[in-house]
C-alpha positions as CSV (number, residue, x, y, z in Angstrom):
1,M,96.9,207.9,104.3
2,S,95.5,207.3,107.8
3,S,96.1,209.9,110.4
4,A,98.6,209.2,113.2
5,P,96.9,207.3,116.0
6,T,96.6,208.9,119.4
7,S,98.3,207.4,122.4
8,G,96.5,204.3,123.7
9,S,94.4,203.8,120.6
10,H,94.5,200.3,119.0
11,V,94.9,200.0,115.3
12,S,93.6,196.9,113.5
13,V,95.4,195.8,110.4
14,P,93.8,193.6,107.6
15,L,95.7,190.3,107.6
16,T,95.8,190.1,103.8
17,R,97.8,193.3,103.7
18,V,100.5,191.9,106.0
19,V,100.5,188.6,104.1
20,L,101.3,190.3,100.8
21,V,104.2,192.1,102.3
22,A,105.6,189.0,104.1
23,A,105.1,186.9,101.0
24,T,107.1,189.4,98.9
25,A,110.0,189.2,101.4
26,A,109.7,185.4,101.4
27,L,110.3,185.4,97.7
28,G,113.9,185.6,98.7
29,G,113.4,182.2,100.4
30,F,111.9,180.8,97.1
31,L,115.1,181.9,95.3
32,F,117.1,180.4,98.2
33,G,115.5,177.0,97.6
34,F,115.5,177.3,93.8
35,D,119.2,178.3,93.6
36,T,120.4,175.5,95.9
37,A,118.4,172.8,94.1
38,V,118.5,173.8,90.5
39,I,121.9,172.2,90.0
40,N,120.6,168.7,90.8
41,G,119.4,168.1,87.2
42,A,122.6,169.6,85.7
43,V,125.4,167.9,87.6
44,N,126.2,165.1,85.2
45,A,125.9,167.3,82.1
46,I,128.2,169.9,83.6
47,G,130.8,167.2,84.3
48,E,130.6,166.0,80.7
49,Q,130.6,169.6,79.2
50,F,133.7,170.7,81.1
51,Q,135.3,167.2,81.4
52,T,135.9,167.6,85.1
53,G,136.9,165.0,87.7
54,D,134.7,164.1,90.6
55,L,136.6,166.3,93.1
56,L,136.4,169.4,90.9
57,L,132.8,168.8,90.0
58,G,132.0,168.4,93.7
59,F,133.6,171.7,94.4
60,A,131.6,173.4,91.6
61,V,128.4,172.0,93.2
62,A,129.4,172.9,96.8
63,S,130.9,176.3,96.0
64,A,127.5,177.9,96.4
65,L,127.6,177.1,100.1
66,I,130.8,179.1,100.5
67,G,128.9,182.1,99.0
68,C,125.9,181.4,101.3
69,A,128.0,181.6,104.5
70,I,129.7,184.8,103.4
71,G,126.5,186.4,102.2
72,A,124.8,185.5,105.5
73,W,127.7,186.9,107.5
74,Y,127.6,190.3,105.9
75,A,123.9,190.7,105.2
76,G,123.0,191.9,108.7
77,R,125.7,194.6,108.7
78,I,124.5,195.9,105.4
79,A,120.9,195.7,106.5
80,D,121.7,197.8,109.6
81,R,123.6,200.3,107.5
82,Y,121.5,200.7,104.4
83,G,118.2,199.1,105.2
84,R,116.4,195.8,104.7
85,I,114.9,196.6,101.3
86,R,118.3,197.4,99.8
87,V,119.6,194.0,100.9
88,M,116.7,192.4,99.0
89,L,117.6,194.3,95.9
90,I,121.2,193.4,96.2
91,A,120.2,189.7,96.6
92,A,117.9,189.9,93.5
93,V,120.8,191.3,91.4
94,M,123.1,188.5,92.6
95,F,120.5,185.9,91.7
96,V,120.1,187.3,88.2
97,A,123.9,187.6,87.7
98,S,124.4,184.1,88.9
99,A,121.7,182.6,86.7
100,V,123.1,184.3,83.6
101,G,126.7,183.6,84.5
102,C,126.2,179.9,85.1
103,A,124.1,179.5,82.0
104,L,126.9,181.1,79.8
105,A,129.9,179.6,81.6
106,I,132.7,178.4,79.4
107,G,134.6,176.4,82.0
108,V,134.2,174.9,85.5
109,W,136.1,177.8,87.2
110,D,133.9,180.6,85.9
111,F,130.9,178.4,86.6
112,S,132.0,178.0,90.2
113,F,132.5,181.7,90.5
114,W,128.9,182.4,89.4
115,R,127.7,179.7,91.8
116,I,129.4,181.6,94.6
117,V,127.8,184.8,93.5
118,G,124.4,183.1,93.7
119,G,125.4,181.8,97.1
120,L,126.0,185.3,98.3
121,G,122.4,186.1,97.2
122,V,121.1,183.0,99.0
123,G,122.9,183.9,102.2
124,A,121.6,187.4,102.2
125,A,118.1,186.3,101.5
126,S,118.3,183.7,104.3
127,V,119.0,186.5,106.8
128,I,116.9,189.4,105.6
129,A,113.6,187.5,105.0
130,P,113.1,186.3,108.6
131,A,114.3,189.5,110.1
132,Y,112.1,191.7,107.9
133,I,109.0,189.5,108.3
134,A,109.4,189.5,112.1
135,E,109.7,193.3,112.1
136,V,106.6,194.1,110.1
137,S,104.3,191.4,111.5
138,P,101.7,191.8,114.2
139,P,102.8,189.6,117.2
140,E,99.7,187.4,117.0
141,Y,100.5,186.4,113.4
142,R,104.3,186.6,113.5
143,G,104.8,182.8,113.7
144,R,102.6,182.0,110.7
145,L,104.0,184.8,108.6
146,G,107.6,183.9,109.6
147,S,106.9,180.3,108.4
148,L,106.3,181.6,104.9
149,Q,110.1,181.8,104.6
150,Q,110.4,178.0,105.0
151,L,107.3,177.4,102.8
152,A,108.9,179.5,100.1
153,I,112.2,177.6,100.4
154,V,110.7,174.2,100.0
155,S,108.5,175.5,97.2
156,G,111.6,176.8,95.4
157,I,113.2,173.4,95.7
158,F,110.2,171.8,94.3
159,V,109.9,174.2,91.4
160,A,113.6,173.8,90.6
161,L,113.3,170.0,90.5
162,L,110.1,170.3,88.4
163,S,111.6,172.8,85.9
164,D,114.7,170.6,85.6
165,A,112.6,167.6,84.8
166,A,110.4,169.5,82.3
167,I,113.5,170.9,80.4
168,V,115.1,167.4,80.2
169,A,111.8,166.0,79.0
170,A,111.6,168.6,76.3
171,A,115.2,168.4,75.2
172,G,115.7,164.7,75.6
173,T,118.8,164.9,77.9
174,A,120.4,167.6,80.0
175,S,123.4,167.7,77.6
176,A,121.3,168.0,74.4
177,P,121.0,171.4,72.6
178,W,117.6,173.0,73.1
179,L,116.3,176.5,72.5
180,F,118.6,178.8,70.5
181,G,121.2,176.0,70.5
182,L,122.0,176.3,74.2
183,E,122.3,173.0,76.0
184,A,119.3,172.1,78.2
185,W,121.3,172.3,81.5
186,R,122.1,176.0,80.7
187,W,118.3,176.7,80.5
188,M,117.9,175.2,83.9
189,F,119.8,178.2,85.3
190,L,118.3,180.8,83.0
191,V,114.8,180.0,84.4
192,E,115.9,181.6,87.7
193,V,116.1,185.0,86.0
194,V,112.3,185.2,86.0
195,P,111.6,184.9,89.8
196,A,114.7,186.9,90.6
197,V,113.5,189.9,88.5
198,I,110.0,189.5,90.1
199,Y,111.6,189.5,93.5
200,G,113.6,192.7,92.8
201,V,110.6,194.5,91.3
202,L,108.2,193.6,94.2
203,A,110.8,194.5,96.8
204,L,110.5,198.1,95.6
205,T,106.8,198.1,96.4
206,I,107.0,197.1,100.1
207,P,107.8,199.5,103.1
208,E,111.1,199.6,104.9
209,S,111.2,198.0,108.4
210,P,109.8,200.3,111.1
211,R,112.6,199.1,113.4
212,Y,115.2,200.2,110.9
213,L,113.4,203.6,110.3
214,I,113.3,204.4,114.0
215,A,117.0,203.5,114.4
216,R,117.7,206.0,111.6
217,G,115.6,208.7,113.3
218,E,112.7,208.5,110.8
219,M,109.9,208.3,113.4
220,T,107.1,209.6,111.2
221,K,107.7,207.1,108.4
222,A,108.0,204.3,111.0
223,K,104.6,205.2,112.5
224,E,103.0,205.1,109.1
225,V,104.4,201.6,108.5
226,L,103.4,200.4,112.0
227,T,99.9,201.8,111.5
228,R,99.4,200.0,108.1
229,Y,101.1,196.7,108.8
230,V,101.7,196.0,112.5
231,G,98.8,197.7,114.3
232,G,98.2,197.7,118.0
233,D,99.0,200.7,120.1
234,V,101.3,202.4,117.6
235,E,102.4,205.2,119.9
236,K,103.5,202.7,122.6
237,V,105.1,200.3,120.1
238,S,107.1,203.1,118.5
239,T,108.2,204.4,121.9
240,D,109.2,200.9,122.9
241,I,111.2,200.5,119.7
242,L,113.0,203.8,120.3
243,K,114.0,202.8,123.8
244,T,115.6,199.6,122.4
245,V,117.6,201.3,119.7
246,E,118.4,204.8,120.9
247,G,121.9,205.6,122.0
248,K,123.4,202.8,120.0
249,S,125.7,203.7,117.2
250,E,126.2,201.4,114.3
251,R,129.6,200.3,115.7
252,A,128.0,199.6,119.1
253,R,125.3,197.4,117.5
254,F,128.1,195.2,116.0
255,S,130.3,195.2,119.1
256,I,127.5,194.2,121.3
257,L,127.8,190.7,119.9
258,R,131.3,190.3,121.3
259,R,130.2,190.4,124.9
260,G,129.5,187.3,127.0
261,K,130.9,183.7,126.9
262,F,133.5,183.0,124.3
263,G,133.0,186.5,122.8
264,L,129.3,186.2,122.1
265,L,126.1,186.9,124.0
266,P,124.3,183.8,125.3
267,I,121.3,184.5,123.1
268,V,123.5,184.5,120.0
269,W,125.0,181.1,121.0
270,I,121.4,179.8,121.3
271,G,120.7,181.0,117.8
272,I,123.9,179.3,116.6
273,G,122.9,176.1,118.4
274,L,119.5,176.0,116.8
275,S,121.0,176.6,113.3
276,V,123.7,174.0,113.7
277,L,121.4,171.3,115.1
278,Q,118.9,172.0,112.3
279,Q,121.6,170.9,109.9
280,F,123.4,168.2,112.0
281,T,120.3,166.0,112.1
282,G,121.1,165.4,108.4
283,I,118.1,166.9,106.6
284,N,120.1,167.9,103.5
285,V,121.5,164.4,103.2
286,I,118.0,163.3,102.5
287,F,117.7,165.9,99.8
288,Y,121.2,165.8,98.3
289,Y,121.8,162.1,98.5
290,S,118.4,160.5,98.7
291,T,119.0,158.4,95.5
292,T,121.6,156.3,97.5
293,L,119.0,155.6,100.1
294,W,116.2,154.7,97.7
295,Q,118.4,152.5,95.5
296,A,119.5,150.6,98.6
297,V,115.8,150.0,99.3
298,G,115.6,148.5,95.8
299,F,114.2,151.3,93.6
300,T,115.7,152.2,90.2
301,E,117.5,155.5,89.6
302,Q,114.5,157.0,87.8
303,D,112.1,155.9,90.5
304,S,114.5,157.3,93.1
305,L,114.4,160.7,91.4
306,T,110.6,160.6,91.4
307,I,110.6,159.8,95.1
308,T,112.8,162.8,95.7
309,V,110.2,165.1,94.0
310,I,107.5,163.5,96.1
311,T,109.6,164.1,99.2
312,S,109.8,167.8,98.3
313,V,106.0,167.9,98.0
314,T,105.8,166.3,101.5
315,N,108.0,169.0,102.8
316,I,105.7,171.7,101.4
317,V,102.6,170.0,103.0
318,T,104.2,169.6,106.4
319,T,105.3,173.3,106.3
320,I,101.7,174.3,105.8
321,V,100.9,172.2,108.9
322,A,103.5,174.2,110.8
323,I,102.0,177.5,109.6
324,L,98.6,176.4,111.0
325,L,100.1,175.3,114.4
326,I,102.9,177.6,115.3
327,D,100.9,180.5,116.7
328,K,98.6,178.2,118.5
329,V,100.9,175.5,119.9
330,G,104.0,177.7,120.2
331,R,107.6,177.4,119.1
332,K,109.2,175.3,121.9
333,P,106.6,172.5,121.9
334,L,106.9,172.0,118.1
335,L,110.7,171.9,118.3
336,L,110.6,169.4,121.1
337,V,108.1,167.1,119.3
338,G,110.2,167.5,116.1
339,A,113.5,166.6,117.9
340,I,112.0,163.5,119.5
341,G,110.4,162.4,116.2
342,Q,113.6,162.9,114.2
343,F,115.5,161.0,116.9
344,V,113.2,158.0,116.6
345,C,113.1,158.0,112.8
346,L,116.9,158.4,112.4
347,G,117.4,155.7,115.0
348,V,115.3,153.3,113.0
349,L,117.3,154.1,109.8
350,T,120.6,153.6,111.7
351,L,119.4,150.2,112.9
352,M,118.2,149.2,109.4
353,F,121.4,150.1,107.6
354,A,123.7,148.9,110.4
355,T,122.2,145.4,110.1
356,A,121.8,145.4,106.3
357,T,123.4,142.8,104.0
358,V,126.4,144.4,102.1
359,V,126.7,143.5,98.5
360,D,129.6,144.9,96.4
361,G,130.2,147.5,99.1
362,Q,126.6,148.7,99.1
363,P,123.9,147.9,101.8
364,V,120.9,146.0,100.5
365,L,117.7,146.2,102.6
366,E,115.8,143.0,102.2
367,G,112.2,142.1,103.0
368,S,110.5,144.3,105.5
369,S,113.7,146.2,106.3
370,G,113.3,148.2,103.0
371,T,109.7,149.1,103.8
372,I,110.6,150.1,107.4
373,A,113.5,152.3,106.1
374,L,111.2,154.0,103.5
375,I,108.6,154.8,106.1
376,A,111.2,156.0,108.6
377,A,112.8,158.3,106.1
378,N,109.5,159.9,105.0
379,L,108.4,160.3,108.6
380,Y,111.7,162.0,109.4
381,V,111.0,164.5,106.6
382,V,107.5,165.0,108.0
383,F,108.8,165.8,111.5
384,F,111.5,168.1,110.2
385,G,109.1,169.9,107.8
386,A,106.5,170.5,110.4
387,T,108.9,171.7,113.1
388,W,112.6,172.4,112.8
389,G,112.4,173.5,109.2
390,P,110.1,176.5,109.6
391,V,110.3,177.1,113.4
392,V,114.1,177.7,113.5
393,W,113.7,180.5,110.9
394,V,110.8,182.0,112.8
395,L,112.8,182.0,116.1
396,L,115.9,183.4,114.5
397,G,113.8,186.3,113.1
398,E,112.2,187.2,116.5
399,M,114.4,185.9,119.4
400,F,117.0,188.7,119.2
401,S,116.6,192.2,120.5
402,N,116.2,195.2,118.2
403,K,119.8,196.3,118.9
404,I,121.4,193.2,117.5
405,R,118.7,191.4,115.4
406,A,120.1,191.7,111.9
407,V,123.7,191.1,112.9
408,A,122.9,188.3,115.3
409,L,120.8,186.6,112.6
410,S,123.7,186.9,110.3
411,V,126.0,185.1,112.7
412,A,123.4,182.3,113.2
413,A,122.7,181.9,109.5
414,A,126.4,181.8,108.6
415,A,126.8,179.0,111.2
416,Q,123.8,177.2,109.6
417,W,125.5,177.4,106.1
418,A,128.8,176.2,107.5
419,A,127.0,173.3,109.2
420,N,125.2,172.5,105.9
421,F,128.6,172.4,104.2
422,V,130.1,170.1,106.8
423,I,127.2,167.7,106.7
424,S,127.0,167.7,102.8
425,T,130.7,167.1,102.3
426,T,131.3,164.5,105.1
427,F,128.3,162.3,104.1
428,P,130.1,160.4,101.3
429,A,133.1,159.6,103.6
430,L,130.8,158.4,106.4
431,A,128.7,156.4,103.9
432,S,131.8,154.8,102.5
433,V,132.4,153.3,106.0
434,G,128.7,152.5,106.3
435,L,125.3,154.2,106.1
436,G,124.6,152.9,109.6
437,L,127.5,155.1,110.9
438,A,126.3,158.1,108.9
439,Y,122.7,157.9,110.2
440,G,124.1,157.1,113.7
441,V,125.8,160.4,113.8
442,Y,122.6,162.3,112.8
443,T,120.7,160.3,115.4
444,F,123.1,161.5,118.1
445,F,122.6,165.1,117.2
446,A,118.8,164.6,117.2
447,F,119.2,163.3,120.7
448,V,121.3,166.4,121.7
449,A,118.6,168.6,120.1
450,I,116.0,167.3,122.5
451,F,117.9,168.4,125.6
452,F,119.0,171.7,123.9
453,V,115.4,172.7,123.4
454,I,114.4,171.7,126.9
455,K,117.3,173.7,128.5
456,Y,117.9,176.7,126.3
457,V,114.9,177.5,124.1
458,K,112.3,179.9,125.6
459,E,108.8,180.5,124.2
460,T,108.4,183.7,122.1
461,K,104.7,183.1,121.0
462,G,102.6,186.3,121.3
463,R,105.5,188.5,122.6
464,T,106.5,191.8,121.1
465,L,109.9,192.1,119.5
466,E,110.7,194.9,122.0
467,S,110.3,192.5,124.9
468,M,113.2,190.3,123.7
469,S,116.2,190.4,126.0
470,E,119.7,190.6,124.7
471,D,120.9,187.8,126.9
472,A,118.1,185.3,126.5
473,P,114.4,185.2,125.8
474,A,112.4,185.8,128.9
475,P,109.6,183.5,130.0
476,V,106.2,184.3,128.5
477,A,104.3,186.9,130.5
478,P,101.1,185.5,132.2
479,K,97.9,186.3,130.4
480,R,95.8,189.1,131.9
């Protein structure tokens, strides 16, 4: 163990060491993506197995989002009371329980219950991963390391879709009996046990957040973590952290959110705004309902599913691009470019579907219109994956002060899941009126996002977490 650094000394930390710790925390994001996407290949089989109507089946699918919002809301409070690592362990247990419970469900109601349990784990993971990664990362690498959360999420989605396809290929259909006589769709959920157990085991090998340790009065342990993982002037950093957390009881950390306009601090409203706008531009419509779009373009159902997998790969690649750019370009420029790009792409989709020929109640894109829509939809995913997807999670992990980070992130993440639920459940109704209307709504919110970024988002690139204000991120200090 290295000796404690003297005041003013600068500690250098090997990047690989921090990457391994951040990647372990980001495994929660992988399970986040896997758990939300794994049901895609099982929906029809579940409906047949339990003989449910469309409304009840829709509830079973969407019930996880209810758990996500609740899990996100309470994760910050639990993290401030019991620590970041314990929240990871609780989430891992919930993922395992949900996977086994869904796989062995005997009816749609107990299946929905276990989906909610899994949602609680997803919600907790969506809060704790960005908060923890921000708190153990050197400032110069924080953006790239924070982006691992989004990379893990989209990778989890891809692996879920891939494992679903592999199981169906092996069993013949999702409803067919497979290993040990269990239907193939049940094995889709059981697969999640493996990464969930790995997540829980690895969580026991990483250190607790130094910000949490100092808040609990464990300064020696905190300095050890700062020395091994954060680096810099450890004495100064630990002193700065102490100044931002001392004198604040647990109750005070929660009540501090209730100051300001409409009961919340301005910075919390900015976090909520980022979260809601990330969802209100309709990204999950592309992932949840993309088959409708591609079939309108003229592809078969099987080809549409293949395109969905390709889209998930595109999301992974663009997230890697974001990782390479975020600490060089900065957060605000990426968000601005992303909002403008999404606005243009969604506007094109709106125009294509609003002017499409309607046959049997469904829009049919003819000639070049289909090609233009296909290109616009994929470019939209590129703009989202390289900007709003990862950057929002990075900002939520670093834009709040030490006093309120975990709790404020909980509020913002809960708002994000609520927005996800609203968009996912309203799309069928909007689409029944016309896909042009649906994409027109998302275009409007992309337009709002442009001005929201310009007016309210401040750059956080290269700043220490201790320099973050409670009311709003301050401008970047000039370089010396």
